[in-house]
Phi, psi and omega in degrees: 000321182297329180297327177282310183296332179293343179281347190264150174287169173299136180297115192298325187293340177298330182291343185273350186304315180299325180286328176295320178296320178299312181296321181292338180279354179300140182306328180267007181084170183281143165250105187268105178246030187263299192285322181087033178270137181301145181237349183274158184297150170292129181306144186300322183295331178284317176301317181297318179297321178296313182296317181297335180260011185296330179276076183233076186286340183273167178290137173282165177265149180295322182283347179087166178289157173305323179297321178295315180294325175296318180296320180293311181296322178296318178295318180300320180284319184287316188263330185251352180077015177293153182229144176068031181274127178244179178299330180292344182268003185227156180206116175293148177224164186269068187080150185283334183295319179296325179295313181300317183290325188252356182302310180303321178294316181291336175278355179081020180283157181194200182307133181095340175271151181242141173242132182242145179210165184299154180303318172252117190203158169309125187297340186289340174300314178294319179303317179301317178296317180297317180300326180274357185063025176273163174278161180217152182216138177262146184228159167264316176230114184298334181286354175264001178286153169282116185285354180301123179064010177279112186255338183216124178245119176265129164253157175216102181216121355297149188280142161249112027253352196274341185076009180289143180244129174280132181287166177301320180294318179297315180298318180300316179296318183290319178299317179298318180297315181299317179293321180300325185256008177066034181260127177288129184247123172247127181248114178279109186240036187296343181250021189298335180267009183239057175267138180248301180252012177209157180251097185300144180241144180267153173293347178280350181292134184299333178287344176269315188256004178070019179086007180234141177261011182301124173076010181227144177219138175249151182245131182227148183227150175259004185300315187265315183296328185237009181060040185250028179303324180287347181272339186056074185226120179203178179200161175251154175213137178151220190298116178299333180292339175267315185289328180302305177298323177297322178299316180297317179299316183289332172297312180297326181274356179066034184270079188249138168282134183300152181300315177298323178294320178301318179295322178295323180293321176304314180296318183294318183282344181269000183230125179262344185297315182294331178292317177299317180296320179291322176303317181297322176298312182293322180298318180295317179294321179299315180299314181296312183292320181298312181296320180293320179293318177299317180293335181275357177105010178273157168250134179260122178252144180052240174063024180282354179203180179078192186251028185221155167249129183257105193231160181211152170244012179074030181224176176305136180301329181287329173295321178292319177302316180295318180302315182282326178298324178296341177259011177080017182245124180254127178231171181264129177292140184297333183286354169300335188253013178126155182304334180293347179263018188297341180244016179238161167231154178256124182249115182278148176270003187269072170219157181296162178304320180297316181290325176296316178298323178296318178297318180300316179296321180291326178290337178284335185289000000 
């Protein structure tokens, strides 16, 4: 076991514990804007679907029920503009993080193979490469990478942590480059329904991929759009030539979404009203926090989508973390997402309205 764990970096969130204690000691309690875990209730129609499916004594299937696959394909066409999506184009997964962490291993990558991800990125892209003993490289523009031995290219739009959105033209250019060089492209689009100052586009859109899903797969999650982080519900969509072998591997590995969760996902993907309502909650919190941070002397960079504000005061991110912790506000240091984030912090919108108002008042002081 140590041989595997030794490949991994220090778990970054452990470094935040002293600042969490400082923030928790504030007389008004902590306002935790660090992790980005949903705090609002699971919509009732989803809870009901879960409860109605609670009597599920048999094993679920890895590929999911036909109703689940229908719900996924319908959502992809309705919300993302995908065309010609069949059951062969989709695959349920047990939350998106496990997929990101284990994808290079499941693809058979190893020493000598390269995995690429954005310069500022979710740390699990690197973890996945490390677990597979593959090499990894961070990029500013993926089309400037050396494609030699590059086997997996990660995109993340909207970005975690920056909220940056890749335009349709940028995505079209990157997809063409990846295909030209035979590089498998996975696009993490877990925040695609949370655009504020930009309208995120999927690599599944025909104007991006030319009507073909060859060599591309997108990753989607219900954690944020539907408050289902606790359910571990996500799915892949794209090239059947990639998803077919992954399905077989995951069958052997028993990587199944529970039957009640599958039923809940059907309900969640079949209803857009609760997503709109949740968006409105996040939009209101975003407006309050953004204005308060600007008034406090911060600069907001990117942040046109997703559930975060990417902000800086032009100092070490840890100095900023300490500054806010002294006011009872906990945020994530930017260097968790790569050295390029050394002067930024990530501020999550995932706190209750009451806690957001408390943070705003503290920033005024």
